[in-house]
VEXPA-129875 format. One record per residue (C-alpha): residue number from 1; residue in three letters; x, y, z. Coordinates in steps of 0.5 Angstrom, whole numbers. Layout:
N
{rec NUM, "ALA", {X, Y, Z}} ...
This chain:
465
{rec 1, "MET", {-23, -40, 45}} {rec 2, "SER", {-28, -33, 46}} {rec 3, "SER", {-35, -35, 47}} {rec 4, "ASP", {-36, -28, 44}} {rec 5, "LYS", {-39, -28, 37}} {rec 6, "LYS", {-36, -23, 32}} {rec 7, "LYS", {-36, -22, 25}} {rec 8, "LEU", {-30, -21, 20}} {rec 9, "PHE", {-30, -18, 13}} {rec 10, "ILE", {-24, -19, 9}} {rec 11, "ARG", {-24, -15, 2}} {rec 12, "SER", {-18, -18, -2}} {rec 13, "TRP", {-15, -14, -8}} {rec 14, "GLY", {-9, -17, -12}} {rec 15, "CYS", {-6, -24, -13}} {rec 16, "GLN", {-8, -31, -11}} {rec 17, "MET", {-3, -31, -5}} {rec 18, "ASN", {-7, -25, -3}} {rec 19, "VAL", {-13, -29, -3}} {rec 20, "TYR", {-9, -34, 1}} {rec 21, "ASP", {-7, -29, 6}} {rec 22, "SER", {-14, -27, 7}} {rec 23, "GLY", {-16, -35, 9}} {rec 24, "ARG", {-11, -35, 13}} {rec 25, "MET", {-12, -29, 17}} {rec 26, "ALA", {-19, -31, 18}} {rec 27, "ASP", {-16, -38, 21}} {rec 28, "VAL", {-12, -34, 26}} {rec 29, "LEU", {-18, -30, 28}} {rec 30, "ALA", {-23, -36, 29}} {rec 31, "PRO", {-21, -37, 36}} {rec 32, "LEU", {-22, -30, 38}} {rec 33, "GLY", {-29, -31, 36}} {rec 34, "TYR", {-29, -28, 29}} {rec 35, "ALA", {-34, -31, 24}} {rec 36, "PRO", {-35, -29, 17}} {rec 37, "ALA", {-39, -23, 15}} {rec 38, "THR", {-43, -23, 9}} {rec 39, "GLY", {-41, -15, 8}} {rec 40, "PRO", {-38, -10, 12}} {rec 41, "ASP", {-44, -7, 14}} {rec 42, "ASP", {-45, -13, 19}} {rec 43, "ALA", {-38, -14, 21}} {rec 44, "ASP", {-34, -12, 27}} {rec 45, "MET", {-28, -12, 24}} {rec 46, "ILE", {-26, -11, 17}} {rec 47, "VAL", {-19, -12, 14}} {rec 48, "LEU", {-17, -9, 7}} {rec 49, "ASN", {-12, -14, 4}} {rec 50, "THR", {-8, -9, -1}} {rec 51, "CYS", {-3, -11, -7}} {rec 52, "HIS", {2, -6, -9}} {rec 53, "ILE", {3, -9, -16}} {rec 54, "ARG", {-4, -6, -20}} {rec 55, "GLU", {-4, 2, -22}} {rec 56, "LYS", {-6, 7, -17}} {rec 57, "ALA", {-7, 2, -11}} {rec 58, "SER", {-6, 7, -6}} {rec 59, "GLU", {-11, 11, -9}} {rec 60, "LYS", {-16, 5, -9}} {rec 61, "LEU", {-15, 4, -2}} {rec 62, "PHE", {-16, 11, 1}} {rec 63, "SER", {-22, 12, -3}} {rec 64, "GLU", {-25, 5, 0}} {rec 65, "LEU", {-22, 7, 7}} {rec 66, "GLY", {-26, 14, 6}} {rec 67, "ARG", {-33, 10, 5}} {rec 68, "LEU", {-31, 5, 11}} {rec 69, "ARG", {-30, 11, 16}} {rec 70, "VAL", {-37, 13, 15}} {rec 71, "LEU", {-39, 6, 17}} {rec 72, "LYS", {-34, 6, 23}} {rec 73, "GLN", {-37, 13, 25}} {rec 74, "ALA", {-44, 10, 25}} {rec 75, "ARG", {-42, 4, 29}} {rec 76, "GLU", {-39, 8, 34}} {rec 77, "GLN", {-45, 13, 35}} {rec 78, "ASP", {-49, 7, 36}} {rec 79, "GLY", {-44, 5, 42}} {rec 80, "GLY", {-41, 0, 38}} {rec 81, "ARG", {-34, -1, 35}} {rec 82, "LEU", {-32, -3, 28}} {rec 83, "ILE", {-24, -5, 28}} {rec 84, "LEU", {-21, -3, 21}} {rec 85, "ALA", {-15, -6, 19}} {rec 86, "VAL", {-10, -5, 13}} {rec 87, "ALA", {-6, -11, 11}} {rec 88, "GLY", {-2, -13, 5}} {rec 89, "CYS", {4, -10, 1}} {rec 90, "VAL", {1, -3, 0}} {rec 91, "ALA", {1, -3, 8}} {rec 92, "GLN", {8, -5, 8}} {rec 93, "ALA", {10, 0, 3}} {rec 94, "GLU", {6, 6, 6}} {rec 95, "GLY", {4, 4, 13}} {rec 96, "ALA", {6, 11, 16}} {rec 97, "GLU", {2, 15, 10}} {rec 98, "ILE", {-4, 11, 12}} {rec 99, "THR", {-4, 12, 19}} {rec 100, "ALA", {-3, 20, 17}} {rec 101, "ARG", {-8, 20, 12}} {rec 102, "ALA", {-13, 16, 15}} {rec 103, "PRO", {-12, 16, 23}} {rec 104, "TYR", {-18, 12, 24}} {rec 105, "VAL", {-15, 6, 22}} {rec 106, "ASP", {-14, 1, 27}} {rec 107, "LEU", {-9, -3, 25}} {rec 108, "VAL", {-3, -3, 19}} {rec 109, "LEU", {1, -10, 18}} {rec 110, "GLY", {5, -13, 13}} {rec 111, "PRO", {4, -20, 9}} {rec 112, "GLN", {9, -23, 14}} {rec 113, "SER", {6, -21, 20}} {rec 114, "TYR", {-1, -23, 20}} {rec 115, "HIS", {0, -29, 25}} {rec 116, "ARG", {1, -24, 30}} {rec 117, "LEU", {-7, -21, 28}} {rec 118, "PRO", {-9, -24, 35}} {rec 119, "GLU", {-4, -21, 39}} {rec 120, "MET", {-5, -14, 35}} {rec 121, "VAL", {-13, -14, 36}} {rec 122, "THR", {-12, -16, 43}} {rec 123, "ARG", {-7, -9, 44}} {rec 124, "ILE", {-12, -5, 40}} {rec 125, "SER", {-18, -7, 45}} {rec 126, "ARG", {-14, -5, 51}} {rec 127, "ALA", {-11, 2, 48}} {rec 128, "ALA", {-13, 7, 44}} {rec 129, "GLY", {-9, 9, 38}} {rec 130, "ALA", {-6, 5, 32}} {rec 131, "VAL", {-2, -1, 32}} {rec 132, "ILE", {3, -2, 26}} {rec 133, "GLU", {7, -8, 24}} {rec 134, "THR", {11, -7, 18}} {rec 135, "ASP", {17, -10, 20}} {rec 136, "PHE", {20, -17, 17}} {rec 137, "PRO", {19, -22, 23}} {rec 138, "THR", {25, -26, 25}} {rec 139, "GLU", {20, -32, 26}} {rec 140, "GLN", {17, -35, 20}} {rec 141, "LYS", {9, -34, 20}} {rec 142, "PHE", {8, -41, 17}} {rec 143, "ASP", {11, -44, 23}} {rec 144, "PHE", {5, -40, 28}} {rec 145, "LEU", {-1, -41, 23}} {rec 146, "PRO", {-6, -46, 25}} {rec 147, "ASP", {-10, -51, 20}} {rec 148, "SER", {-14, -48, 15}} {rec 149, "THR", {-21, -49, 18}} {rec 150, "THR", {-25, -47, 12}} {rec 151, "PRO", {-25, -51, 6}} {rec 152, "GLN", {-23, -48, 0}} {rec 153, "GLY", {-27, -53, -4}} {rec 154, "VAL", {-25, -57, -10}} {rec 155, "THR", {-19, -52, -12}} {rec 156, "ALA", {-15, -50, -8}} {rec 157, "PHE", {-8, -46, -7}} {rec 158, "LEU", {-2, -47, -3}} {rec 159, "THR", {3, -42, -1}} {rec 160, "ILE", {10, -45, -1}} {rec 161, "GLN", {15, -39, -3}} {rec 162, "GLU", {15, -32, -1}} {rec 163, "GLY", {18, -26, -3}} {rec 164, "CYS", {24, -24, -9}} {rec 165, "ASP", {31, -23, -10}} {rec 166, "LYS", {31, -22, -17}} {rec 167, "PHE", {30, -14, -16}} {rec 168, "CYS", {26, -13, -23}} {rec 169, "SER", {27, -5, -24}} {rec 170, "PHE", {19, -4, -24}} {rec 171, "CYS", {17, -9, -18}} {rec 172, "VAL", {15, -7, -11}} {rec 173, "VAL", {16, -14, -9}} {rec 174, "PRO", {23, -15, -6}} {rec 175, "TYR", {21, -9, -1}} {rec 176, "THR", {14, -11, 1}} {rec 177, "ARG", {15, -19, 1}} {rec 178, "GLY", {22, -19, 3}} {rec 179, "SER", {27, -24, 1}} {rec 180, "GLU", {26, -31, -2}} {rec 181, "PHE", {24, -36, 3}} {rec 182, "SER", {22, -43, 2}} {rec 183, "ARG", {17, -47, 7}} {rec 184, "SER", {19, -54, 8}} {rec 185, "ALA", {17, -60, 4}} {rec 186, "ALA", {14, -63, 10}} {rec 187, "ALA", {10, -57, 12}} {rec 188, "VAL", {7, -56, 5}} {rec 189, "LEU", {6, -64, 4}} {rec 190, "ALA", {2, -63, 11}} {rec 191, "GLU", {-2, -58, 8}} {rec 192, "ALA", {-4, -61, 2}} {rec 193, "ARG", {-6, -67, 6}} {rec 194, "HIS", {-10, -63, 10}} {rec 195, "LEU", {-13, -59, 4}} {rec 196, "VAL", {-15, -66, 0}} {rec 197, "GLY", {-18, -68, 7}} {rec 198, "GLN", {-23, -62, 6}} {rec 199, "GLY", {-25, -64, -1}} {rec 200, "ALA", {-20, -61, -6}} {rec 201, "ARG", {-18, -65, -12}} {rec 202, "GLU", {-13, -59, -15}} {rec 203, "ILE", {-8, -55, -11}} {rec 204, "THR", {-4, -50, -14}} {rec 205, "LEU", {2, -48, -11}} {rec 206, "LEU", {4, -40, -10}} {rec 207, "GLY", {10, -37, -9}} {rec 208, "GLN", {12, -30, -12}} {rec 209, "ASN", {18, -34, -15}} {rec 210, "VAL", {15, -41, -14}} {rec 211, "ASN", {20, -45, -18}} {rec 212, "ALA", {25, -42, -14}} {rec 213, "TRP", {23, -46, -9}} {rec 214, "HIS", {28, -50, -5}} {rec 215, "GLY", {26, -52, 1}} {rec 216, "GLU", {28, -57, 7}} {rec 217, "GLY", {27, -64, 4}} {rec 218, "LEU", {24, -70, 8}} {rec 219, "SER", {30, -73, 10}} {rec 220, "GLY", {34, -66, 10}} {rec 221, "GLY", {38, -63, 5}} {rec 222, "ALA", {35, -58, 0}} {rec 223, "TRP", {29, -60, -5}} {rec 224, "SER", {27, -57, -11}} {rec 225, "LEU", {21, -56, -14}} {rec 226, "ASP", {21, -62, -19}} {rec 227, "ARG", {22, -67, -13}} {rec 228, "LEU", {16, -63, -9}} {rec 229, "LEU", {12, -64, -14}} {rec 230, "LEU", {14, -71, -15}} {rec 231, "GLU", {12, -72, -8}} {rec 232, "LEU", {5, -69, -8}} {rec 233, "ALA", {3, -73, -14}} {rec 234, "GLU", {3, -79, -9}} {rec 235, "ILE", {-2, -76, -4}} {rec 236, "PRO", {-9, -80, -6}} {rec 237, "GLY", {-14, -76, -8}} {rec 238, "LEU", {-10, -71, -11}} {rec 239, "ALA", {-12, -71, -18}} {rec 240, "ARG", {-9, -64, -21}} {rec 241, "LEU", {-2, -60, -19}} {rec 242, "ARG", {-1, -53, -22}} {rec 243, "TYR", {4, -48, -20}} {rec 244, "THR", {5, -40, -21}} {rec 245, "THR", {8, -35, -22}} {rec 246, "SER", {15, -38, -25}} {rec 247, "HIS", {21, -34, -27}} {rec 248, "PRO", {24, -36, -33}} {rec 249, "ARG", {31, -36, -29}} {rec 250, "ASP", {29, -41, -25}} {rec 251, "MET", {26, -46, -30}} {rec 252, "ASP", {31, -52, -30}} {rec 253, "ASP", {31, -58, -34}} {rec 254, "ALA", {29, -62, -28}} {rec 255, "LEU", {22, -58, -28}} {rec 256, "ILE", {22, -58, -35}} {rec 257, "ALA", {22, -65, -35}} {rec 258, "ALA", {17, -66, -29}} {rec 259, "HIS", {12, -63, -34}} {rec 260, "GLY", {13, -69, -38}} {rec 261, "THR", {13, -75, -33}} {rec 262, "ILE", {8, -72, -27}} {rec 263, "PRO", {1, -74, -30}} {rec 264, "GLN", {-2, -70, -25}} {rec 265, "LEU", {2, -64, -26}} {rec 266, "MET", {-3, -60, -31}} {rec 267, "PRO", {-1, -58, -39}} {rec 268, "PHE", {-1, -50, -37}} {rec 269, "LEU", {4, -46, -35}} {rec 270, "HIS", {5, -38, -33}} {rec 271, "LEU", {12, -36, -35}} {rec 272, "PRO", {12, -28, -35}} {rec 273, "VAL", {17, -25, -40}} {rec 274, "GLN", {15, -18, -39}} {rec 275, "SER", {18, -16, -46}} {rec 276, "GLY", {21, -19, -53}} {rec 277, "SER", {27, -14, -53}} {rec 278, "ASP", {34, -16, -50}} {rec 279, "ARG", {35, -9, -49}} {rec 280, "MET", {29, -8, -45}} {rec 281, "LEU", {30, -15, -41}} {rec 282, "ALA", {36, -11, -39}} {rec 283, "ALA", {34, -5, -37}} {rec 284, "MET", {29, -9, -33}} {rec 285, "ASN", {34, -13, -30}} {rec 286, "ARG", {30, -19, -31}} {rec 287, "GLY", {37, -23, -32}} {rec 288, "HIS", {35, -27, -39}} {rec 289, "LYS", {34, -25, -46}} {rec 290, "ALA", {29, -27, -51}} {rec 291, "ASP", {32, -33, -54}} {rec 292, "ASP", {33, -36, -47}} {rec 293, "TYR", {26, -36, -46}} {rec 294, "PHE", {25, -39, -53}} {rec 295, "ARG", {29, -45, -51}} {rec 296, "ILE", {25, -46, -45}} {rec 297, "VAL", {19, -46, -49}} {rec 298, "ASP", {22, -51, -54}} {rec 299, "LYS", {24, -55, -49}} {rec 300, "LEU", {17, -55, -45}} {rec 301, "ARG", {14, -57, -52}} {rec 302, "GLN", {18, -62, -53}} {rec 303, "ALA", {17, -65, -46}} {rec 304, "ARG", {9, -64, -46}} {rec 305, "PRO", {7, -63, -53}} {rec 306, "ASP", {0, -60, -51}} {rec 307, "ILE", {2, -55, -46}} {rec 308, "ALA", {-1, -48, -46}} {rec 309, "LEU", {3, -42, -44}} {rec 310, "SER", {1, -36, -41}} {rec 311, "SER", {5, -29, -39}} {rec 312, "ASP", {5, -22, -37}} {rec 313, "PHE", {8, -16, -41}} {rec 314, "ILE", {9, -9, -40}} {rec 315, "ALA", {8, -3, -45}} {rec 316, "GLY", {12, 3, -44}} {rec 317, "HIS", {17, 1, -39}} {rec 318, "PRO", {22, 7, -39}} {rec 319, "GLY", {27, 7, -45}} {rec 320, "GLU", {22, 3, -49}} {rec 321, "THR", {23, 5, -56}} {rec 322, "GLU", {18, 3, -62}} {rec 323, "ALA", {24, -2, -64}} {rec 324, "ASP", {23, -5, -57}} {rec 325, "HIS", {16, -6, -58}} {rec 326, "GLN", {16, -9, -64}} {rec 327, "ALA", {21, -14, -61}} {rec 328, "THR", {15, -15, -56}} {rec 329, "LEU", {10, -17, -62}} {rec 330, "ARG", {15, -21, -65}} {rec 331, "LEU", {16, -25, -59}} {rec 332, "ILE", {8, -26, -58}} {rec 333, "GLU", {8, -28, -65}} {rec 334, "ARG", {13, -33, -65}} {rec 335, "VAL", {11, -37, -58}} {rec 336, "GLY", {3, -37, -58}} {rec 337, "PHE", {0, -36, -52}} {rec 338, "ALA", {-7, -39, -49}} {rec 339, "LEU", {-7, -33, -44}} {rec 340, "ALA", {-4, -27, -42}} {rec 341, "TYR", {-4, -21, -38}} {rec 342, "SER", {-1, -14, -41}} {rec 343, "PHE", {-1, -7, -37}} {rec 344, "LYS", {2, 0, -38}} {rec 345, "TYR", {8, 1, -34}} {rec 346, "SER", {6, 5, -28}} {rec 347, "SER", {11, 8, -23}} {rec 348, "ARG", {12, 4, -16}} {rec 349, "PRO", {15, 9, -11}} {rec 350, "GLY", {22, 6, -9}} {rec 351, "THR", {23, 3, -15}} {rec 352, "PRO", {29, 4, -20}} {rec 353, "ALA", {25, 5, -26}} {rec 354, "ALA", {21, 10, -22}} {rec 355, "THR", {27, 15, -23}} {rec 356, "ALA", {29, 12, -30}} {rec 357, "GLN", {30, 17, -36}} {rec 358, "LEU", {26, 17, -42}} {rec 359, "GLN", {19, 16, -39}} {rec 360, "VAL", {14, 14, -44}} {rec 361, "THR", {9, 18, -46}} {rec 362, "GLU", {1, 16, -43}} {rec 363, "VAL", {-1, 16, -51}} {rec 364, "GLU", {5, 12, -53}} {rec 365, "LYS", {4, 7, -48}} {rec 366, "ASP", {-4, 6, -49}} {rec 367, "ARG", {-2, 5, -57}} {rec 368, "ARG", {3, 0, -55}} {rec 369, "LEU", {-2, -3, -50}} {rec 370, "GLN", {-7, -4, -55}} {rec 371, "GLU", {-3, -8, -60}} {rec 372, "ILE", {-1, -12, -55}} {rec 373, "GLN", {-7, -14, -53}} {rec 374, "ALA", {-11, -15, -59}} {rec 375, "LEU", {-5, -20, -61}} {rec 376, "LEU", {-6, -24, -55}} {rec 377, "ARG", {-13, -23, -56}} {rec 378, "GLU", {-13, -26, -63}} {rec 379, "GLN", {-8, -32, -60}} {rec 380, "GLN", {-13, -33, -54}} {rec 381, "ASP", {-19, -34, -59}} {rec 382, "ALA", {-15, -38, -63}} {rec 383, "PHE", {-13, -43, -58}} {rec 384, "ASN", {-20, -44, -55}} {rec 385, "ARG", {-22, -45, -62}} {rec 386, "SER", {-17, -50, -63}} {rec 387, "CYS", {-20, -54, -57}} {rec 388, "VAL", {-27, -55, -60}} {rec 389, "GLY", {-28, -63, -62}} {rec 390, "ARG", {-22, -64, -57}} {rec 391, "ALA", {-23, -70, -52}} {rec 392, "CYS", {-20, -68, -45}} {rec 393, "ASP", {-22, -69, -38}} {rec 394, "ILE", {-26, -64, -34}} {rec 395, "LEU", {-25, -63, -26}} {rec 396, "VAL", {-32, -61, -24}} {rec 397, "THR", {-32, -55, -19}} {rec 398, "GLY", {-40, -54, -18}} {rec 399, "PRO", {-46, -52, -21}} {rec 400, "GLY", {-46, -47, -27}} {rec 401, "ARG", {-50, -41, -28}} {rec 402, "HIS", {-56, -44, -31}} {rec 403, "PRO", {-61, -50, -28}} {rec 404, "GLY", {-58, -57, -31}} {rec 405, "GLN", {-51, -54, -31}} {rec 406, "PHE", {-45, -56, -28}} {rec 407, "ALA", {-38, -52, -28}} {rec 408, "GLY", {-32, -55, -29}} {rec 409, "ARG", {-24, -53, -31}} {rec 410, "SER", {-21, -56, -37}} {rec 411, "PRO", {-13, -58, -36}} {rec 412, "TRP", {-11, -52, -40}} {rec 413, "LEU", {-15, -47, -34}} {rec 414, "GLN", {-20, -46, -38}} {rec 415, "PRO", {-27, -45, -35}} {rec 416, "THR", {-32, -50, -37}} {rec 417, "HIS", {-39, -51, -37}} {rec 418, "GLY", {-44, -57, -40}} {rec 419, "GLU", {-51, -60, -39}} {rec 420, "GLY", {-50, -65, -32}} {rec 421, "SER", {-51, -65, -25}} {rec 422, "PRO", {-47, -60, -20}} {rec 423, "ASP", {-47, -66, -15}} {rec 424, "LEU", {-41, -69, -20}} {rec 425, "ALA", {-37, -63, -17}} {rec 426, "GLY", {-30, -66, -15}} {rec 427, "GLN", {-30, -71, -20}} {rec 428, "VAL", {-25, -71, -26}} {rec 429, "LEU", {-30, -74, -32}} {rec 430, "PRO", {-28, -75, -39}} {rec 431, "ALA", {-31, -70, -44}} {rec 432, "VAL", {-31, -67, -51}} {rec 433, "VAL", {-31, -60, -52}} {rec 434, "THR", {-37, -57, -57}} {rec 435, "ALA", {-36, -50, -57}} {rec 436, "ALA", {-31, -44, -56}} {rec 437, "MET", {-33, -37, -52}} {rec 438, "PRO", {-28, -32, -51}} {rec 439, "ASN", {-27, -34, -44}} {rec 440, "SER", {-29, -41, -43}} {rec 441, "LEU", {-31, -48, -46}} {rec 442, "THR", {-38, -51, -47}} {rec 443, "VAL", {-37, -59, -46}} {rec 444, "ARG", {-41, -65, -47}} {rec 445, "LEU", {-39, -70, -41}} {rec 446, "GLU", {-37, -78, -45}} {rec 447, "GLY", {-40, -81, -39}} {rec 448, "ASN", {-42, -80, -31}} {rec 449, "GLU", {-36, -85, -28}} {rec 450, "ALA", {-31, -81, -25}} {rec 451, "LEU", {-24, -82, -27}} {rec 452, "GLY", {-22, -83, -20}} {rec 453, "PRO", {-15, -82, -17}} {rec 454, "PRO", {-9, -84, -21}} {rec 455, "ALA", {-7, -91, -22}} {rec 456, "GLN", {-1, -92, -16}} {rec 457, "THR", {6, -91, -18}} {rec 458, "PRO", {11, -96, -17}} {rec 459, "ARG", {13, -92, -10}} {rec 460, "GLN", {5, -93, -8}} {rec 461, "GLU", {5, -100, -10}} {rec 462, "LYS", {12, -102, -7}} {rec 463, "ALA", {9, -99, 0}} {rec 464, "ALA", {2, -102, -1}} {rec 465, "ALA", {6, -109, -1}} 
């Protein structure tokens, strides 16, 4: 390990997988002597971990790079050095443009290459000029990553699947993250145990299409996600499980049934549908119809009556008519969502929708988005209000905003707060919801005795005997 003390600052945009990736980049750079910096000003290396999903992603990146260029030049004038790196999906998609427009960037790497960071940084230190790594390596990066050295906390994320084979018309993920890849069950379970050993009580499994996971099982053969969840639930001290993001096409009956049979699997599911119009779903290449989505929702609610649903919606995809928009509003009304994310369609270069005919005007996209968001906000407020008076278990995550308060998380992913010691962090405690805010709940603890780990399963009892 290098004895040089250097500082690393990573700024992440976008999804939770980017947050996870940023943590792993810090892990692989630690042996080179890089410790976390408090901000860009005291960093020896800055990594911008980018996301290509959101609107104007490239513009935001180049705006940030312009500010950091000043910092880099000032450092060099003082005789020092600042390594500037761009990672993530924008780097994968636009690596050549980044080095052309911002030649002061030292390193450009895609999301499949960050296990090579130590090698890249060493190459930069030996020679001038930018290093670009945006190929899809033949080796899997997870095979080369060390155990995480920095605990994520009471709640943790664990990537089990990457890439996408769906090729939705509007999405760049297949081009920036590659084809679908599933980590082995042994690797996932080992990392989960490591996270629990670091204090995690809730783990969220991550993937571009997480429910498409089909990793190698412990005794060979392929497991599906329901089987993995069952095995993860056996880990002592792991109180809660979640997974995101899912695709309706991969929501099979076995996974739906797992929501009713695995107590650790929380009653909250993010299941993007994007539109309520069959015509638009076909144009988007989603591979399912609105009725398919309704059937999945009905089965989920039969398996787990208290389950809450979240989704994604796109307003104004090319070719969308007012009738298509109204079909989306009808789907929202029928399903009822506890939380949802909605966006105006924005073109992504290289995707089929970018060159499609009948592009919707910005004015029309704005209007439709406002109608979708108003209905979703109404539903979210109604769901939060319906929780008042409800008894539920709260995972305490740490201190609240005010003295004498704790912060926590409900089974339905809502932030919670109440009077109590933040020293209870990591405990799952019985509580009653006393008030609902637009984005959080106030709760009253019913006792300070932790519920503790789940009762032993028959498999655990047999092993203990």
